[in-house]
N, C-alpha and C positions, 0 to 999 in steps of 0.2 A: 369708796369706790374699789370694786372691787378686783384682787386681786388671784390669777393662779400661780403658782410656784412649783416648777419640778424639780426634782431631786433623784439620783441614782445612778446616772450616768455614767462613764469611764469607759476604763479598758480593758477589753479581756478577752481570750482566747477563743478560737473556735471551739463549736461543742459547749461553752461555757454558759452561765445563766447570771441574769442581772434582774431588779427589781427597781421597778421607774416609781416613783409615787406620783400625786400632783393634789396640792393642798389649795381650796379655794380660801378666802377670807373676803372679810368687808360685811357690808350692809346684805345680806343674802336674803330672800323671803324665799326660794325653791331654786333647788337646781335640777334642771330637766334631764336633756342627753349630757354625757361626757364622754370624751372619748381621745384617742393618740392619734395623731399623726407623725409623719416623715418624712423628714428631706435629704437626701443623699445630694452627692454633688454632682452636678451636672444635671440633676433630675428635678422632675413637678414632685412637689408637695402631694402625698396620699395618706389617703385613710388607712392606719394600721387596724385598729379595734373602737368599737363603741358600746356603749351601756345607755340603756333609758334606764329613765329612773323606776320603773317597774322591774328592771333586770335582765329584761331582754339584750340580748348579746349579737353583735357583727364583726366578722373576721375579714381581712383580705385574706385572697387565696393563699399570696405565700407563707403568712404565719401561721396559717392553721395547723393545731395541732403540736405547734411549738408555744406561742404565747397565749397568755390568759389575762384579762381586762375583770377588775375586780373593782369595788366601790363601797365604801363605806360613809354613808347619809348622816352619819352623826358625828361623823369628822369632816364633813365635805371635802373626802378626801376619795381620790381613783387610783389603782394602782395599773400595771403592767408587769406581769412574771413572764420575761426571756428568758426560754429554755433551748437549748440546742444552738445557739446562735452561731450563725454564717458570716462571713466576710459580704455580704451582700445586705445587711442588717444594719452595716457600720451606715450611720445618717445620724440627721439633728430631729431628736423627737421632740414634739410640742404637744402639750395638754391642751383640751379645749373643751369648753363647757357652754352650755344654754341656761343663762342664770336671769332670772327675775329678783328685781329688788325693791322693797318699798317705793322706791318713787319713778321705776322703770319697768317697761315691758321687757319679754325673755329677751337677751340680747345675747349673741355670740361674745366669748371672752378668749383669750390666747394668753399661754405662759409665753417665757422667754426659750424657750427651747432646752434641752440638756444634750450633750453629746454624748452617743454610744459609738465605740471605737473597737471593733471586731479585726484583731490582730494576732499573729502566734509572732 
């Protein structure tokens, strides 16, 4: 079965940087879109950044200019470089991806999430 595992979350001071990683494993035929979502306490989950298999990217307005999404197709990995972090960036960040397997058509898969806390 396909699994997504995030890493890189933790405590960081305002203005600091953090890099999140998400590795997809299992019987994978093709990884299509990959992206990062986040959910802060008391708020709905929102799309932070996404990238297609062709390299096209999309960012939430709140993170443009500060966050950068990238992917390494050979490693089935997507990254989220977060710079100039703010208090409002505090949230659980989730990796999501549209993945096809030998037995199933493209389906959405989600990681368990990694907590990012921005605090002084």
